[in-house]
N, C-alpha and C positions, 0 to 999 in steps of 0.2 A: 508424539501424539499423531494418530493418522487423520489426514484431512479428509473430510467428506465434501467433494466439490459440488455435489448435486444441490447443495442448499441454495447456492447463489444463482443457479442456471435459470429458473423461471423468470428472474428479473432482468436477465441480460438479453433476452430475445422476445420478440413480439409474438403474439399468438400465430401469426402466419409464418413464422420462421421454423426451421426444422427442430425436432426434439433432440435432446441429448442423445438418445438411442440412435436416431437417424444420422446425427454427426459422428458418432463413434463408428458406425457402419460405413459411412462415406470415407472417413479418414483411414480406416483399416483397408479399404478397397482402393484408396488412391483415386478417388472419383473426381476427375477433372471438371465434371459439370457443375461441382459445387464450389469451385474456386470463386472467390468473391462474396460467398453467402456467409462464410464464418472463417476463423482461423482456429487451429488447435495448438495449445501450448503444452510443452513437455517439462514437467517440473524437475526432473532429474538433470536436465541440460540447461534449463533456463531459456529455451528458444521457443518461438512459435513458428508454425508452418502453415502453408496453404493445404487444402484437403488432398491435392494431388501429389504431395511430396513423396518421393520415392525412398526416403531414408528409413532406417530401422524404426518400426512402430512399437511403442511401449504398450503395455496393457491399458484398457480404458481407464482404470482407476487411477492411473498416474497422469491423466490429462485434465487440462482445463480447456473450456471452449469460450471463445469471445466473438461478439457480433462484428467487431471492427478491429483494425490495426491499433487504433488510438487506445482502445480498451485493453488490448494486450500489452501495449507499452506502459500504460498507466499502472498495470499490475506488476510491472518490472521485468517483463520478458523482452528478448531481443530477437530480431528477425533471423531466421534460418539462413545460413549462407549457401545451402544446397538448393532449396527451391525458391528463394528470394521472394517472399510473400509480399514485400513492399512494392514490388514492380507489377503493373497490370499484366494480365495474361497476354494482352495484345496491344500494340499501339503505344508502348511507353516512349515518351520523348527521350531523345538521346541525352539531353542534360540532366534528366532525372537520375539515370544510372550513375552519372559522374558524381552528382551531388550526393546521392545515397552511399556511394562507395566511400566518399571523403568523410561523411558522418560516421559511417561504420568503421573506418579506419582510426578515427580519433573520437571515440564516444565521450571523452572528458572535455572536448574542445566546444566552446559556445560560438556558433556560427553566425556571422552578421550579413547584411545586405552585401557589404564589400567583399566579404568571402564568397558569396553566391556569384557576384559578378566576375570574380577572379576565375571561377570554374566555367565562365561562358553562360551563366544563368541569369536571365532577367528577373531581379528580385521580386517584382510585382506579379510576374507569371509563376514564380515558385510559390508565393504565398497563396494565390488563387488556387493552384493545383493542390496544395496540401489540404486546404480547407474543403475543397470539393471531393477529393479522393480519399484523404485520410480522416476527414472530419475533425481536424485539429490544426492549429496554426504551426508553421514550421518550427517556431521557438519550443513549442510544447513537444513536437517530435523530438527534438534534440534534447530537451530535458528528460524525456522518457529513456532515450538511449544512454544518457549520462547515469541514470539510476540503475540500468540493466547490469546484472552481475553483482552489483554492490551487496545485495542481500545475501548471496551465497557466501562471499568472502567475510561478511560480518559474522557469519556462524563459526568462523575459525578463531579460536582463542589467541592466535598469534598471526594476525593479519599481515604483519610486516614480511613474513616469509610464506605466505599462503600460495598454493598452487592456483594460477589463474585460468587453468585449461577450462573450457566451456563455460566461462563467465561473462564473455563479451569484452574482456580486457586483455590486450596483448602481453601485458607484463605487470608485475606488482607496481612498478613505478607510475604506470598509467593509472592504475586504480588509486594510488596514494594521492595523485593530483585531484582527482575528482572528489575523494573522501575529504580532502583538505578544504575544498571549496565549501562543502556542505557543513562540516563539523568544526572547522577552524583549527584543525591540527591533523597532522599525518597519522594514519593507523599504525599503532606500535603496542608492544606489550605494555600493559597498564602499570601505573604506580599508585602510591598513596595519594588520595584526594581526587583522582580522576573520575568522571562519569563513565562508567563501563557500560558498553552497548552490546546487544546481540540480537539476532533476528531468529524467529522461529515460525513454523507453520501453525495456522489455526483453522477450523472449519470455515472461516470468513475471509481467509486469505493470510498472507504473511503479515507479522507485526514486528516492529523494532521496539526493543525494551532497553531502558537505561536505569542504572541504579548507582548510588553512592553509598557510603557505610551507613548513612541514617535511614535509607529506604528507597523504594522505587520512585523515580522521578520522571519517567518517560514511558509510555505505552501507547503506540499509535500504529495504525495500518500503513503499511509502506506505500501503498499507492496514493496516499493523500498528498496533494500539492503543498499543503501547509506544513508538511514534515520538516522541510528545510527551515522555515521560519521558526517552527518550535525548537529546533536544534540550536539556531542562532540565538534566540532569547534565553534559552535554558543556559547555554554557555555564558552569556553575560550576566545572568542572575547568580550562577553558582561560582563563577570566576575559576572554572575548571576546564580542562580539555575533555572532550568526548573522544574515547578510544574503544577499539574492538576487544572483547574479552569475555570473561564470565565472572560471576559474583554470587554470593550466597542468596542475595535477594532476587536475582534473576532466576536461579534455580527454584526458588520458592514460588515466584509468579508463574513460571512455567508449569509447575505441578499444580497450582491452584486453578490456572486457566484450563488445563486438561480436565479437571473435575468439574469445573463450572459447565464447559461445553457438554460434558457427559450428563449434565443435569444432576449431579450428586453434591454440589457445593453451592451454598446460597449466600455465604458471607466471606469475603476475603480477609485474611489476617496478615498479608505482607505489609510491613510498614510503608507509609507514603511520605514523601516530601513534596509539599504543595508548591512553594516558591512562586508567588504571584503577587499582585497588588493586595492591599487589605481587603478591597472589595471582591476581587476575584476569589481570594481564599474563603471569604464568607459564603460565597456561592458554592464553591467546591466542597466545602465542609457540609453545607446543607444537602448537597447532592448525595453525599454517603449516607445521610439519614433517611432517604427515600427507601422503604423496604423492598426487598426482593419480591418480584411478582406484582408490584404496585407502580403507579405512575403519579405525577404531579404535573399541574399546569404550570406555566411561566409565571402566571398571576399569583398562584398558591406558593410558588418558591420565592417570589419577591416578598410576599406578606411574611413568609417564615423568617426572613432575615430583616424584617422591619423596614422595607423599602417599598411602600405602596406605590402602585403605578410604575413599577421599576422593571416591568417585564423585558423592555428592550434591553436594558443594561444586563439583566440576567441572561438573556439570550446571547449577547456578546461575550460574556463570561463563559458560557457553556461552550461556545465555539473556540475559545482559547484553552480549553482543558487539554492538558497534555497527557492524561493518564486514562485512556479509554477504558470502558467496562468497569475497571476498579472504582473509578470515580464516575458513577453511572449516569452521564448526561442523557443516555438513551431513554432513561425513564421520564424525561420531560416532554410533555405533549401540549397541544393547544387546548384551550379551555373548552372547545367543542368535541374534543376527544380525537381529532386529526392528529397524525403523527408529527406534523410540524417539520422543522429542519433537523438534519444530522450530517455532521461533516463527513462521516465515513460512508454516506450513501443510505437513502431510505430503505433500501432492501436489506442492509444489515440491521438498521433499527427495528424493522419488522421482525427480522429473524431473532434478534436478541429478546424482544418482548414476548414472542411466541415461546421461546425456550423457558422463560421465567414464568409463564403461565401455565405450564404443565401441572398436573396434580402434585400437590405439595408432598404427598407420601413418598414420592420417588426421589425427593432431594433432602439432604441434610448438610450441616456445616461440617 
């Protein structure tokens, strides 16, 4: 499915920031005056660059643009080694280069204050610098680097032998170590009973899907920080390994999502494995009964499952939903009609609801 990156762009930048067209032109021209204003991410290589990068420029449709380094990292991209977008154009402290080089050399490693000190970096100074310049704590930066490249390797049905060129990992062994930390097992060809996982592009960003023989058990945007917690809990509930590969239910959901995003599918038929507490499953089943194109309030949802005044509990169960879109927690809004919360980001919730409110005659199951 071809991703349409323009859907998310209005929410990523303020009205005073450059338009997508301006950023495309600046990046194509290598305009150094725009460095620090935005970063450009190249989907085919998984890297993000400063506008002045002199590397080969892909066509505009193959790019994503982000307002900050932190946003690019959260989306799963890694810094370009050619233009070094994480380094300030001028006045970068010497310790910063050493620390960033160390993190880039070992993206699977979790750096501590002691590690920073060993590189001659004052831990408190490093923390302040990352928050001020990257708009994220150093731990979040490291977490983003650990995720970088994993999405592309997950798309390979045999991740044990995957080529790691361009993924941000120097070897399959390095990727295996990080994959194991998240999923509790090394990536390997799957066997009977495993949770099979794969990643694929959507108009709203990459998603990670997981399936067992009974049905789909995971569908989440890869930039969500709760993804690791989802994987850990799912592994405990199902007592299975999560491994990279492909499965008939993953093929099924990939096809149905493509038609959903095109506006030609209003009801999913892929089998679902809910796996939660009894209360969570009641909420999730109720979510699937909210019709396409309509919304429900938290209070209405609580009443539907016979839990009066249970709005807060319903909201918590919504947040623990591991199967985005198919279990449509995006259709739950506040009683006053405001969007309320959404773990995948309010811009995605707005986009999904707008899609579902298109004229019905253009959509069918």
